[in-house]
N, C-alpha and C positions, 0 to 999 in steps of 0.2 A: 504493500500499499505506499502511493508517494507519499511525504510528508507534505501537509500544507505549508504555504511561504505567506510570509507576510508580505500584502501587497504596501508600495508605498500611497500614501495619501495623495488623493488628485488634488491640484491645485486649481485653480481658477486663473483663467486668461489675464494674463498682465490688461492693465487697465493700457497701458501703452499701446496693446498689441491691437486692441478693440478700436482704437483711435483712429490708428494708421488703417486697418481695413474699411474702417467707414470714410476715410478719408477718400481711400484708392474707390473706392465704390461710386462714391459722390462725384469724384472727378472723371470717371469712367461715364458713368452714365450722363454727366452734362455734356462732356466730350462725342457721345455717341450722338445725342438728344441734337446738337450743332448740327455734327454731320449729315444726320437724317434729314436734318431742315433742310438743310443746303441741297443735299441733292433734290428734295423733293422741288424746291423752287426752281431748280435749273429742269427737270422734267415738267413741269407747269409751262415755264418758260417757253420749251421747246415743243409744247405740243401746242402752242399758243401761233407762234410762228407757223408750224406747219397749216394750224387752221381745224384744229381738231377740239374746237373747244367741249366738246364733253368730257374727252379725256383731261382736259387743263381744270374742268369743276370738280372731276373727279379726285383727284391729284389734290387740291384745293380744301378739299371734304376732308382729308384725309388727315390734315396738319395736327389731327388730336396726338396721331402716334411720339412724334417727336415732345409734343407738350408731356405726357405723359411720362417721357423718361426721364423731361427736364423735373416734374416733380419726384422721381425717385430720386432723383440726383438731389436734388433738395434736402429730402427724409434724412440720405445718408450721410450730408452734410450737415446737418444739424444733428445729427445724433452723433457726429463726431464733433462738434462744436460742446456739447454737452458732456459728453463724457471726457473731454480733453479735459475742461475748466472744473469740473467734476474730481479729477485726479489732480489737476493743479492747485485746485484748494486745499487740498488733504495729503497732498504731497507728503511734507516733510513728516507727517505721522506715517504716513502708508511706509513711506521708505526704512523708518527707522525700525518699527514694529517688526519681529520675527513674523513667516509664515507660521501659525497654529494649527493641529493637525484638526481636526473634526473630533469632536468627543463622541464618544460610544454611547449608540442608544439606550438611554433606560426602560429597565425592564418594569410594565405592568404590575402589579399586584397580581398575585395568583399564579405569574407567571412561570415554570420553572428553572432556574439557574442555567444558564449555557453549559456544557460540562466542557469540562478541558480539554484542550486542542494532543489528543496520541501521542507519546513520543514512541520512538523508536525502540520493540521491546526484543530484546535478543530471543532464541530461538533454542538455547541451552537449556534441559532439563537434565537431570540426571541419566536418564534413559536415553537421549537424544545423543549423549556423547558415548554411550556405546553403538547406537546402531540406532538412525535417527528414522528409518524408513519402516522398523518394528515399532517406532515410537508414534510417529504418524499414523497409522495401520490404529493401537491403541489410541491415541489421541482422538479419532473418530470412532472409534468403537466397533472396527473393524477386523478380520481374521486376517495377517496376512497373506500376500497371493488372491487378495480380491478383484477381480479384473474391475478394468474403470468403469463400464458402464453400472454398475454395481454401485460402484463409488460414487458417480455423478447423480445417479437415484439418489444414494441414502444421506448425500449432501444436501441436497434438494427439500428432499422430506423433510431433513433435523433442522433446515436453515428459519423456518417460523420461530422456532423453540433456542436455538442459540442467539438467533443474531441482538445485539445488545439496545437494539430499537424495540423487541416486543420482549425484554426482560429479564434477557442472558445474561453474563456476567462476561466485564469487556474481556477483562486479562487471560479468560477459558474462549475466548472468541480470536481474539488473537492467536492465542497458540493454534487452535483447532482452522482457521486461517490458513496460517505457514504449514500446519500438517498436510491440509487437501495438497495446496497450490509445490508442495513438496511432490505428494504423489502424483500429481499432475504434470508434471514437468516427469517424470522416471516413465508414468506409463502411457504417455501421451503417443512418445516417440514411436 
């Protein structure tokens, strides 16, 4: 069973990165809006030159597209300004304060205490030191030489009683699991 590793606490994105992203998005949206507006203006002028009044009118009617891009750019720039000012106003305090890891959630009344993280348990038992395979069969309650299909069927039948979540002993569970893995490694080949 692999050991669970402690995961580093996730830090929120730095405010200056948030400001930079929004600033870039806002300027990009405004640049795109100006480019689309200019291309549409040129297309309308070209259609008017060629006498296509219907296409020129349709081009003028589509003027809302660059307007939406400009509105989006304005919102992004406003967000960048807002977050930039917030960051600048609390900057000396935010820079001096170290990052604190989030507090673990508190248990509710009546909720069971979390189990401690199991550590690696050595498989060395007195019988295992002499013959680990006989120890594994004895630990599972089987006769030495039992075929793999019967071992697996016995394991699955007893799993409901042996598992710690079903009320079984945690230390015995680890030993039985190690015994099952030992036999599986030997007999599956």
